[in-house]
KOLBA-617449 format. One line per 4 residues: number of its first residue (from 1); for each residue x negated, y negated, z of N, C-alpha, C. Coordinates in steps of 0.02 Angstrom, whole numbers, padded with zeros to 5 digits. Layout:
N
NUM) X Y Z X Y Z X Y Z  ... $
END
This chain:
319
1) -00054 00059 00012 -00012 -00001 -00003 -00023 -00057 00021  -00102 -00065 00053 -00145 -00118 00052 -00162 -00112 -00019  -00200 -00067 -00050 -00225 -00068 -00103 -00194 -00102 -00165  -00113 -00100 -00166 -00076 -00118 -00228 -00067 -00177 -00196 $
5) -00065 -00218 -00161 -00054 -00273 -00102 -00120 -00333 -00157  -00139 -00289 -00146 -00236 -00329 -00165 -00226 -00340 -00241  -00204 -00282 -00293 -00200 -00297 -00363 -00168 -00340 -00363  -00104 -00348 -00362 -00035 -00376 -00355 -00075 -00469 -00340 $
9) -00113 -00470 -00291 -00149 -00552 -00244 -00207 -00551 -00304  -00243 -00508 -00341 -00276 -00540 -00403 -00250 -00541 -00450  -00198 -00519 -00480 -00167 -00500 -00532 -00120 -00603 -00539  -00103 -00604 -00462 -00058 -00679 -00494 -00106 -00713 -00459 $
13) -00172 -00714 -00437 -00213 -00747 -00449 -00259 -00756 -00517  -00249 -00732 -00552 -00282 -00738 -00611 -00239 -00763 -00669  -00183 -00749 -00643 -00119 -00778 -00699 -00134 -00858 -00684  -00109 -00874 -00609 -00120 -00942 -00581 -00190 -00982 -00625 $
17) -00259 -00956 -00637 -00303 -00990 -00652 -00290 -00995 -00721  -00275 -00936 -00767 -00243 -00948 -00843 -00222 -01004 -00840  -00165 -00995 -00791 -00113 -01069 -00809 -00124 -01128 -00823  -00178 -01129 -00759 -00208 -01195 -00771 -00253 -01223 -00824 $
21) -00275 -01166 -00830 -00329 -01181 -00913 -00285 -01190 -00968  -00219 -01158 -00979 -00202 -01169 -01016 -00153 -01240 -01031  -00139 -01255 -00968 -00109 -01338 -00951 -00147 -01373 -00991  -00221 -01370 -00943 -00266 -01408 -00957 -00271 -01398 -01046 $
25) -00285 -01364 -01068 -00290 -01351 -01134 -00234 -01379 -01180  -00178 -01375 -01180 -00128 -01416 -01210 -00128 -01494 -01192  -00151 -01507 -01141 -00153 -01572 -01137 -00222 -01617 -01155  -00262 -01568 -01139 -00304 -01611 -01205 -00315 -01624 -01306 $
29) -00295 -01552 -01314 -00280 -01553 -01375 -00230 -01616 -01390  -00166 -01628 -01365 -00121 -01687 -01378 -00158 -01734 -01378  -00210 -01772 -01326 -00243 -01808 -01321 -00314 -01806 -01403  -00329 -01757 -01399 -00392 -01755 -01476 -00335 -01771 -01533 $
33) -00274 -01746 -01541 -00237 -01764 -01595 -00219 -01831 -01612  -00196 -01844 -01529 -00208 -01940 -01549 -00256 -01987 -01569  -00302 -01973 -01546 -00373 -01995 -01559 -00396 -01991 -01626  -00387 -01924 -01649 -00423 -01897 -01721 -00350 -01885 -01767 $
37) -00299 -01928 -01776 -00258 -01906 -01834 -00272 -01866 -01899  -00246 -01830 -01943 -00255 -01832 -01998 -00280 -01880 -02069  -00305 -01875 -02084 -00348 -01908 -02126 -00308 -01927 -02193  -00276 -01875 -02219 -00257 -01870 -02298 -00191 -01836 -02270 $
41) -00169 -01819 -02345 -00099 -01800 -02318 -00077 -01720 -02342  -00015 -01689 -02314 00003 -01646 -02334 00051 -01622 -02396  -00001 -01552 -02421 00006 -01508 -02472 00031 -01471 -02480  00091 -01439 -02510 00114 -01363 -02494 00070 -01327 -02569 $
45) 00042 -01286 -02557 -00003 -01249 -02587 -00006 -01174 -02579  00025 -01134 -02630 00004 -01071 -02593 00054 -01037 -02543  00119 -01067 -02538 00154 -01047 -02477 00114 -01081 -02400  00074 -01115 -02423 00034 -01161 -02332 00028 -01223 -02365 $
49) 00027 -01258 -02307 00030 -01352 -02293 -00034 -01346 -02297  -00076 -01375 -02336 -00158 -01399 -02321 -00169 -01465 -02339  -00202 -01486 -02303 -00202 -01555 -02272 -00281 -01597 -02329  -00259 -01641 -02363 -00301 -01657 -02437 -00299 -01722 -02406 $
53) -00370 -01741 -02434 -00385 -01818 -02428 -00422 -01818 -02506  -00374 -01867 -02552 -00421 -01871 -02609 -00411 -01934 -02600  -00477 -01973 -02640 -00524 -02054 -02644 -00560 -02048 -02707  -00566 -02114 -02734 -00610 -02131 -02769 -00567 -02128 -02842 $
57) -00623 -02122 -02888 -00606 -02117 -02968 -00662 -02094 -02980  -00653 -02041 -03061 -00693 -02009 -03099 -00694 -01945 -03109  -00744 -01916 -03108 -00741 -01834 -03127 -00718 -01805 -03040  -00689 -01776 -03059 -00665 -01748 -02990 -00701 -01702 -02963 $
61) -00729 -01688 -02907 -00770 -01656 -02836 -00711 -01632 -02794  -00718 -01577 -02766 -00688 -01559 -02712 -00722 -01512 -02668  -00706 -01542 -02615 -00774 -01510 -02556 -00739 -01470 -02492  -00772 -01413 -02500 -00752 -01356 -02430 -00789 -01372 -02394 $
65) -00783 -01364 -02330 -00811 -01388 -02256 -00822 -01293 -02241  -00876 -01310 -02188 -00896 -01235 -02155 -00862 -01209 -02097  -00874 -01149 -02072 -00844 -01126 -02010 -00844 -01152 -01961  -00774 -01139 -01931 -00747 -01194 -01867 -00757 -01274 -01879 $
69) -00765 -01292 -01949 -00737 -01357 -01973 -00701 -01409 -01993  -00704 -01441 -02019 -00629 -01490 -02059 -00677 -01543 -02089  -00637 -01584 -02131 -00645 -01613 -02197 -00697 -01679 -02150  -00691 -01700 -02103 -00707 -01745 -02074 -00811 -01740 -02079 $
73) -00824 -01685 -02079 -00895 -01667 -02085 -00954 -01704 -02146  -00897 -01726 -02197 -00918 -01740 -02258 -00921 -01815 -02231  -00888 -01859 -02175 -00885 -01928 -02174 -00954 -01955 -02139  -01002 -01929 -02143 -01046 -01965 -02092 -01070 -01983 -02169 $
77) -01047 -02038 -02236 -01100 -02068 -02266 -01085 -02036 -02330  -01085 -01972 -02349 -01082 -01939 -02416 -01030 -01946 -02459  -00964 -01942 -02413 -00903 -01980 -02440 -00910 -02057 -02473  -00928 -02080 -02436 -00937 -02159 -02445 -00952 -02170 -02530 $
81) -01032 -02120 -02495 -01068 -02109 -02559 -01030 -02108 -02642  -00998 -02053 -02619 -00984 -02013 -02694 -00912 -02041 -02702  -00860 -02082 -02668 -00822 -02090 -02678 -00818 -02156 -02728  -00894 -02206 -02730 -00908 -02244 -02807 -00899 -02227 -02867 $
85) -00919 -02160 -02876 -00913 -02153 -02936 -00880 -02064 -02963  -00847 -02051 -02909 -00813 -01990 -02909 -00738 -01989 -02884  -00685 -01957 -02902 -00613 -01931 -02867 -00638 -01882 -02805  -00653 -01893 -02754 -00659 -01835 -02704 -00605 -01812 -02661 $
89) -00588 -01753 -02653 -00543 -01730 -02645 -00568 -01678 -02573  -00572 -01681 -02512 -00590 -01634 -02468 -00542 -01632 -02438  -00538 -01562 -02425 -00460 -01504 -02398 -00497 -01485 -02353  -00441 -01483 -02297 -00467 -01423 -02226 -00433 -01375 -02245 $
93) -00482 -01319 -02250 -00477 -01251 -02285 -00423 -01209 -02252  -00363 -01158 -02259 -00313 -01148 -02251 -00335 -01125 -02171  -00287 -01163 -02123 -00306 -01121 -02034 -00352 -01175 -02009  -00382 -01209 -02037 -00453 -01265 -02014 -00423 -01342 -01999 $
97) -00442 -01383 -01977 -00416 -01439 -01959 -00330 -01464 -01952  -00298 -01488 -01993 -00242 -01488 -01994 -00202 -01448 -02048  -00220 -01405 -02091 -00222 -01368 -02138 -00197 -01311 -02106  -00125 -01275 -02123 -00086 -01230 -02074 -00095 -01155 -02114 $
101) -00125 -01117 -02093 -00103 -01060 -02121 -00068 -01025 -02129  -00018 -01008 -02200 00068 -00972 -02184 00070 -00895 -02152  00112 -00894 -02111 00095 -00824 -02078 00095 -00769 -02108  00068 -00728 -02104 00065 -00677 -02144 00006 -00680 -02201 $
105) -00029 -00742 -02208 -00075 -00753 -02255 -00162 -00735 -02222  -00191 -00707 -02271 -00245 -00685 -02266 -00309 -00746 -02253  -00354 -00717 -02195 -00407 -00776 -02187 -00460 -00735 -02235  -00462 -00680 -02287 -00515 -00683 -02326 -00553 -00709 -02363 $
109) -00579 -00711 -02400 -00613 -00769 -02433 -00572 -00759 -02528  -00568 -00694 -02544 -00535 -00714 -02590 -00426 -00733 -02581  -00419 -00752 -02538 -00347 -00790 -02508 -00366 -00835 -02520  -00421 -00878 -02486 -00422 -00934 -02478 -00439 -00966 -02553 $
113) -00479 -00935 -02585 -00486 -00948 -02656 -00452 -00961 -02679  -00418 -00926 -02675 -00322 -00911 -02725 -00303 -00981 -02718  -00302 -01000 -02661 -00252 -01071 -02619 -00307 -01129 -02652  -00352 -01132 -02651 -00397 -01193 -02665 -00383 -01181 -02754 $
117) -00381 -01124 -02779 -00379 -01128 -02877 -00314 -01161 -02866  -00252 -01130 -02828 -00195 -01153 -02831 -00173 -01254 -02842  -00237 -01255 -02778 -00238 -01336 -02769 -00277 -01369 -02815  -00316 -01362 -02836 -00337 -01385 -02888 -00293 -01386 -02954 $
121) -00254 -01355 -02983 -00198 -01338 -03039 -00142 -01404 -03009  -00106 -01386 -02937 -00072 -01422 -02941 -00088 -01500 -02936  -00165 -01524 -02908 -00175 -01596 -02935 -00192 -01612 -03014  -00173 -01555 -03050 -00212 -01573 -03121 -00282 -01588 -03119 $
125) -00322 -01562 -03086 -00398 -01575 -03100 -00418 -01536 -03145  -00461 -01552 -03201 -00497 -01519 -03262 -00567 -01497 -03232  -00544 -01434 -03174 -00619 -01403 -03203 -00672 -01456 -03161  -00657 -01472 -03094 -00690 -01494 -03048 -00748 -01459 -03044 $
129) -00805 -01504 -03009 -00862 -01487 -02976 -00850 -01471 -02898  -00879 -01401 -02878 -00843 -01370 -02807 -00883 -01384 -02782  -00904 -01415 -02713 -00938 -01415 -02676 -00925 -01387 -02604  -00965 -01345 -02571 -00946 -01297 -02545 -01019 -01284 -02484 $
133) -00987 -01311 -02404 -01064 -01308 -02361 -01054 -01242 -02310  -01090 -01206 -02315 -01093 -01166 -02256 -01033 -01111 -02288  -00989 -01080 -02250 -00945 -01038 -02248 -00925 -01092 -02319  -00896 -01116 -02339 -00859 -01169 -02378 -00897 -01140 -02460 $
137) -00968 -01129 -02445 -01028 -01093 -02509 -01006 -01020 -02536  -00981 -00975 -02477 -00946 -00923 -02501 -00867 -00913 -02524  -00839 -00982 -02505 -00777 -00991 -02529 -00757 -01010 -02592  -00818 -01042 -02616 -00848 -01097 -02678 -00853 -01041 -02731 $
141) -00887 -00991 -02710 -00929 -00934 -02751 -00869 -00878 -02773  -00829 -00879 -02721 -00772 -00814 -02731 -00732 -00863 -02771  -00726 -00930 -02777 -00688 -00967 -02821 -00706 -00965 -02902  -00749 -00975 -02902 -00770 -00974 -02972 -00780 -00908 -02989 $
145) -00817 -00867 -02969 -00799 -00787 -02975 -00716 -00753 -03008  -00688 -00774 -02965 -00626 -00752 -02972 -00576 -00799 -03025  -00607 -00871 -03024 -00568 -00912 -03090 -00621 -00952 -03112  -00642 -00927 -03156 -00698 -00947 -03182 -00690 -01003 -03219 $
149) -00613 -01009 -03252 -00594 -01055 -03301 -00559 -01117 -03244  -00561 -01135 -03179 -00529 -01162 -03139 -00602 -01227 -03112  -00662 -01207 -03118 -00709 -01224 -03107 -00771 -01253 -03170  -00798 -01326 -03146 -00837 -01329 -03199 -00916 -01324 -03149 $
153) -00928 -01339 -03114 -00994 -01324 -03064 -00983 -01319 -02997  -01039 -01277 -02971 -01035 -01260 -02914 -01097 -01321 -02870  -01108 -01348 -02818 -01153 -01386 -02787 -01141 -01361 -02696  -01165 -01303 -02697 -01186 -01294 -02648 -01226 -01297 -02580 $
157) -01208 -01325 -02518 -01245 -01350 -02467 -01239 -01302 -02402  -01323 -01282 -02390 -01331 -01238 -02349 -01260 -01150 -02359  -01262 -01151 -02411 -01202 -01088 -02406 -01225 -01043 -02385  -01162 -01004 -02337 -01176 -00914 -02342 -01164 -00884 -02398 $
161) -01211 -00854 -02424 -01217 -00817 -02498 -01218 -00729 -02472  -01257 -00733 -02421 -01256 -00656 -02389 -01247 -00642 -02316  -01205 -00606 -02307 -01178 -00583 -02235 -01229 -00567 -02194  -01240 -00617 -02116 -01310 -00593 -02073 -01311 -00514 -02064 $
165) -01353 -00485 -02033 -01339 -00428 -01997 -01316 -00426 -01953  -01316 -00486 -01902 -01307 -00493 -01830 -01261 -00573 -01819  -01201 -00598 -01779 -01169 -00617 -01781 -01210 -00698 -01745  -01226 -00750 -01771 -01299 -00791 -01727 -01234 -00808 -01671 $
169) -01284 -00815 -01625 -01261 -00823 -01548 -01208 -00873 -01532  -01210 -00934 -01570 -01158 -00978 -01556 -01106 -00973 -01592  -01105 -00906 -01627 -01032 -00887 -01655 -01014 -00847 -01616  -01036 -00818 -01573 -01016 -00745 -01518 -00966 -00752 -01508 $
173) -00942 -00815 -01470 -00869 -00811 -01446 -00809 -00792 -01478  -00809 -00813 -01554 -00766 -00793 -01605 -00757 -00735 -01607  -00806 -00698 -01613 -00801 -00611 -01611 -00779 -00573 -01564  -00746 -00597 -01517 -00708 -00552 -01479 -00658 -00529 -01496 $
177) -00640 -00472 -01472 -00613 -00427 -01490 -00577 -00391 -01438  -00530 -00356 -01424 -00461 -00366 -01474 -00422 -00430 -01491  -00374 -00436 -01543 -00349 -00485 -01552 -00326 -00537 -01524  -00287 -00484 -01470 -00246 -00514 -01419 -00273 -00560 -01349 $
181) -00360 -00523 -01341 -00392 -00552 -01281 -00415 -00615 -01306  -00436 -00605 -01405 -00472 -00687 -01425 -00407 -00738 -01428  -00359 -00732 -01430 -00276 -00754 -01425 -00287 -00787 -01353  -00306 -00739 -01303 -00286 -00773 -01252 -00364 -00815 -01245 $
185) -00409 -00783 -01249 -00450 -00840 -01209 -00464 -00897 -01270  -00414 -00913 -01326 -00421 -00955 -01370 -00389 -01036 -01325  -00320 -00990 -01298 -00259 -01053 -01257 -00287 -01055 -01192  -00352 -01031 -01164 -00359 -01045 -01096 -00441 -01065 -01072 $
189) -00475 -00989 -01077 -00552 -01038 -01086 -00584 -01068 -01125  -00576 -01058 -01185 -00596 -01113 -01241 -00630 -01146 -01222  -00569 -01195 -01242 -00596 -01251 -01220 -00638 -01281 -01164  -00604 -01269 -01092 -00654 -01300 -01028 -00746 -01275 -01054 $
193) -00746 -01186 -01074 -00801 -01179 -01096 -00834 -01198 -01146  -00818 -01228 -01195 -00848 -01267 -01225 -00863 -01351 -01217  -00821 -01373 -01170 -00854 -01450 -01150 -00902 -01420 -01095  -00907 -01368 -01053 -00959 -01362 -01016 -01029 -01345 -01050 $
197) -01009 -01305 -01098 -01090 -01282 -01121 -01090 -01314 -01203  -01036 -01354 -01224 -01049 -01371 -01306 -01085 -01403 -01314  -01163 -01430 -01275 -01206 -01475 -01292 -01255 -01433 -01313  -01255 -01381 -01274 -01289 -01342 -01308 -01273 -01294 -01381 $
201) -01210 -01285 -01391 -01216 -01239 -01441 -01218 -01289 -01497  -01216 -01369 -01479 -01216 -01390 -01541 -01297 -01413 -01568  -01331 -01416 -01518 -01397 -01416 -01541 -01423 -01370 -01566  -01401 -01300 -01569 -01391 -01237 -01603 -01373 -01251 -01677 $
205) -01300 -01278 -01682 -01286 -01279 -01744 -01340 -01321 -01773  -01364 -01388 -01763 -01387 -01445 -01788 -01461 -01439 -01798  -01497 -01375 -01744 -01541 -01386 -01746 -01602 -01383 -01801  -01659 -01403 -01797 -01700 -01464 -01763 -01689 -01522 -01770 $
209) -01625 -01548 -01780 -01615 -01615 -01787 -01572 -01637 -01736  -01565 -01689 -01710 -01488 -01693 -01666 -01447 -01712 -01677  -01403 -01693 -01625 -01323 -01704 -01648 -01323 -01788 -01639  -01291 -01806 -01695 -01260 -01879 -01694 -01215 -01891 -01627 $
213) -01226 -01942 -01594 -01197 -01955 -01524 -01126 -01989 -01560  -01097 -01981 -01623 -01012 -01997 -01666 -00991 -01942 -01684  -01027 -01883 -01658 -01018 -01819 -01697 -00957 -01816 -01687  -00938 -01801 -01623 -00839 -01791 -01590 -00805 -01836 -01621 $
217) -00814 -01884 -01620 -00759 -01933 -01664 -00769 -01955 -01736  -00813 -01976 -01745 -00834 -01971 -01816 -00847 -01933 -01867  -00861 -01873 -01839 -00856 -01790 -01874 -00823 -01773 -01858  -00770 -01762 -01809 -00719 -01715 -01810 -00741 -01650 -01752 $
221) -00775 -01669 -01717 -00837 -01607 -01680 -00770 -01590 -01616  -00739 -01645 -01599 -00679 -01635 -01548 -00617 -01584 -01578  -00600 -01593 -01623 -00536 -01556 -01670 -00574 -01474 -01661  -00632 -01462 -01652 -00646 -01380 -01641 -00632 -01358 -01583 $
225) -00610 -01385 -01516 -00570 -01388 -01475 -00494 -01368 -01478  -00475 -01361 -01527 -00396 -01341 -01531 -00408 -01284 -01537  -00349 -01220 -01487 -00343 -01144 -01503 -00356 -01137 -01577  -00316 -01175 -01604 -00279 -01172 -01687 -00361 -01151 -01720 $
229) -00379 -01218 -01711 -00447 -01214 -01743 -00500 -01153 -01704  -00507 -01144 -01659 -00556 -01083 -01635 -00522 -01004 -01678  -00467 -00994 -01675 -00416 -00942 -01700 -00435 -00935 -01771  -00437 -01004 -01812 -00445 -00986 -01882 -00525 -00957 -01878 $
233) -00553 -00985 -01853 -00645 -00970 -01852 -00645 -00905 -01840  -00608 -00872 -01792 -00612 -00821 -01771 -00591 -00757 -01811  -00558 -00785 -01867 -00539 -00733 -01920 -00583 -00759 -01972  -00592 -00812 -01979 -00638 -00800 -02054 -00699 -00750 -02037 $
237) -00717 -00771 -01966 -00774 -00740 -01952 -00773 -00658 -01957  -00729 -00632 -01939 -00679 -00559 -01940 -00704 -00540 -02019  -00687 -00584 -02068 -00666 -00564 -02146 -00736 -00532 -02152  -00787 -00571 -02135 -00839 -00578 -02198 -00882 -00513 -02178 $
241) -00889 -00472 -02138 -00921 -00400 -02133 -00877 -00354 -02194  -00826 -00372 -02207 -00798 -00302 -02251 -00805 -00354 -02325  -00777 -00413 -02333 -00774 -00459 -02382 -00845 -00482 -02424  -00871 -00501 -02377 -00955 -00528 -02394 -00984 -00470 -02440 $
245) -00992 -00408 -02439 -01041 -00362 -02482 -01014 -00374 -02557  -00946 -00362 -02550 -00931 -00346 -02644 -00939 -00423 -02673  -00937 -00469 -02633 -00941 -00535 -02678 -01003 -00552 -02692  -01055 -00518 -02642 -01126 -00515 -02657 -01141 -00484 -02730 $
249) -01113 -00421 -02737 -01147 -00377 -02788 -01138 -00417 -02849  -01078 -00471 -02857 -01038 -00511 -02921 -01097 -00566 -02929  -01121 -00587 -02897 -01182 -00654 -02920 -01198 -00662 -03001  -01243 -00576 -03012 -01243 -00608 -03064 -01189 -00610 -03135 $
253) -01132 -00620 -03117 -01081 -00622 -03153 -01056 -00696 -03161  -01080 -00745 -03126 -01059 -00820 -03112 -01077 -00830 -03178  -01050 -00874 -03209 -01017 -00923 -03276 -01041 -00975 -03276  -01051 -01027 -03206 -01050 -01086 -03216 -01110 -01106 -03192 $
257) -01132 -01166 -03174 -01170 -01195 -03161 -01173 -01199 -03106  -01240 -01182 -03074 -01252 -01172 -03009 -01300 -01219 -02964  -01305 -01265 -02923 -01373 -01294 -02881 -01347 -01268 -02792  -01393 -01270 -02773 -01404 -01263 -02694 -01462 -01287 -02673 $
261) -01431 -01319 -02626 -01461 -01376 -02566 -01480 -01340 -02509  -01543 -01333 -02478 -01545 -01299 -02410 -01594 -01355 -02367  -01603 -01350 -02303 -01652 -01373 -02271 -01704 -01334 -02246  -01740 -01332 -02256 -01825 -01292 -02245 -01823 -01276 -02194 $
265) -01767 -01314 -02133 -01790 -01296 -02052 -01724 -01267 -02025  -01672 -01256 -02062 -01604 -01226 -02044 -01610 -01178 -01992  -01597 -01171 -01922 -01591 -01125 -01884 -01526 -01068 -01890  -01494 -01096 -01931 -01428 -01059 -01924 -01407 -01001 -01977 $
269) -01448 -01042 -02049 -01429 -00975 -02103 -01500 -00964 -02121  -01539 -00928 -02146 -01598 -00935 -02185 -01592 -00956 -02238  -01633 -00988 -02288 -01619 -01031 -02355 -01660 -00963 -02382  -01694 -00926 -02379 -01725 -00871 -02407 -01670 -00834 -02419 $
273) -01659 -00802 -02381 -01609 -00751 -02385 -01536 -00794 -02414  -01525 -00847 -02402 -01445 -00862 -02441 -01464 -00909 -02480  -01502 -00939 -02502 -01534 -00998 -02564 -01548 -00977 -02613  -01632 -00934 -02609 -01687 -00927 -02639 -01631 -00837 -02668 $
277) -01614 -00817 -02620 -01603 -00745 -02651 -01553 -00747 -02681  -01481 -00799 -02689 -01430 -00820 -02723 -01439 -00843 -02787  -01499 -00888 -02801 -01512 -00917 -02865 -01553 -00869 -02909  -01566 -00831 -02874 -01616 -00771 -02921 -01576 -00709 -02955 $
281) -01517 -00710 -02932 -01482 -00674 -02964 -01437 -00705 -03009  -01440 -00786 -03013 -01404 -00815 -03059 -01445 -00864 -03135  -01426 -00843 -03163 -01470 -00868 -03239 -01459 -00941 -03225  -01508 -00970 -03229 -01498 -01060 -03245 -01480 -01104 -03171 $
285) -01488 -01047 -03126 -01477 -01080 -03048 -01526 -01108 -03032  -01520 -01190 -02998 -01561 -01192 -02958 -01565 -01214 -02896  -01624 -01209 -02850 -01625 -01206 -02779 -01680 -01267 -02774  -01633 -01318 -02703 -01663 -01395 -02698 -01680 -01388 -02621 $
289) -01749 -01397 -02595 -01741 -01398 -02533 -01769 -01483 -02505  -01754 -01462 -02435 -01761 -01552 -02394 -01784 -01545 -02347  -01801 -01592 -02315 -01798 -01575 -02254 -01743 -01573 -02192  -01728 -01538 -02157 -01672 -01544 -02101 -01675 -01470 -02099 $
293) -01602 -01465 -02062 -01568 -01404 -02010 -01509 -01395 -02080  -01444 -01353 -02006 -01407 -01330 -02091 -01330 -01375 -02067  -01339 -01445 -02043 -01294 -01489 -02047 -01320 -01554 -02105  -01332 -01550 -02154 -01343 -01596 -02198 -01294 -01632 -02215 $
297) -01227 -01637 -02230 -01167 -01662 -02232 -01175 -01725 -02193  -01195 -01713 -02127 -01187 -01769 -02073 -01265 -01809 -02047  -01307 -01775 -02048 -01376 -01784 -02037 -01421 -01802 -02098  -01410 -01759 -02178 -01443 -01826 -02221 -01382 -01827 -02286 $
301) -01323 -01890 -02265 -01292 -01886 -02309 -01306 -01910 -02376  -01350 -01962 -02390 -01379 -01977 -02443 -01414 -01934 -02488  -01438 -01898 -02447 -01472 -01823 -02497 -01403 -01787 -02516  -01393 -01780 -02478 -01337 -01734 -02478 -01274 -01738 -02559 $
305) -01262 -01816 -02539 -01211 -01876 -02586 -01265 -01856 -02656  -01327 -01884 -02656 -01373 -01866 -02738 -01389 -01810 -02762  -01361 -01769 -02709 -01380 -01688 -02725 -01324 -01665 -02780  -01276 -01680 -02741 -01185 -01675 -02765 -01189 -01693 -02835 $
309) -01205 -01766 -02848 -01210 -01812 -02888 -01243 -01793 -02946  -01298 -01764 -02925 -01347 -01741 -02993 -01305 -01676 -03022  -01295 -01618 -02966 -01261 -01558 -02996 -01194 -01593 -03041  -01157 -01628 -03018 -01107 -01645 -03070 -01143 -01678 -03134 $
313) -01181 -01731 -03136 -01223 -01736 -03180 -01238 -01690 -03243  -01287 -01648 -03223 -01306 -01585 -03264 -01269 -01544 -03277  -01230 -01531 -03245 -01146 -01509 -03275 -01109 -01543 -03344  -01122 -01601 -03339 -01084 -01634 -03400 -01137 -01641 -03448 $
317) -01190 -01634 -03429 -01235 -01647 -03475 -01243 -01569 -03548  -01237 -01533 -03489 -01237 -01427 -03499 -01166 -01423 -03526  -01109 -01478 -03538 -01047 -01446 -03578 -01056 -01470 -03642 $
END
């Protein structure tokens, strides 16, 4: 009887603690979304609500962010430079940022590529240059292979092109299984845990470069604290182990111009495994190396913008 009473007390105590954290998470998320509202408009595509920002004029660029990110990652100067000469469409990938993944919609690369292809068609874009950062690079590669008639060129920034042998330490929390435990963690402990250890996590993502002081606001870093963003990242990560290898075997079939930019000091993805190995498989592809780490759109915005503009210009000359 004493054992049962003790168990009940522990269970109720745990439920109370988790309830407090859930309440704290909901309140914090509300304040974050009030401080960082959507930048663009909502467009229904492929049965999903996509958050899309359309700026500038000229040849079209479609910008796809990485794991756990959203469109504000391109706002550290790269967007401002590019929209002077291009029509720049930045997208929160399905489930990320303010885009909502429809119930039953898969997080796998092929499903995301299908949605982006549908968006390109809906906006009437004529074979835009598609820019993908990190995981967005994998989505862009899938898009160009599945829908080659939709893409004019690829300009990939620190792309994920080959699945790593192990999940980087910074993303270990996203790999929590089973799904119900991952969801429970997302709605209770993820936010306070990130608030406490977020500085160390961001240092690993940006390393060896410093994290900009205003990344939390200008770069939308605070949006990553929301449970929806955590679960979207977890779903993206879970799909890679199965769905990246078939994609990797198709790189030799790429028919669109490909340019890749990597930081020599990237501590998250190895530029040799994800940059050199990719371009070596694609005839005519080019690898550009620069100083810096993984978050080049934020830490090296001018270099990133110049690289994208050059890739778009070379595509035009080759056409």
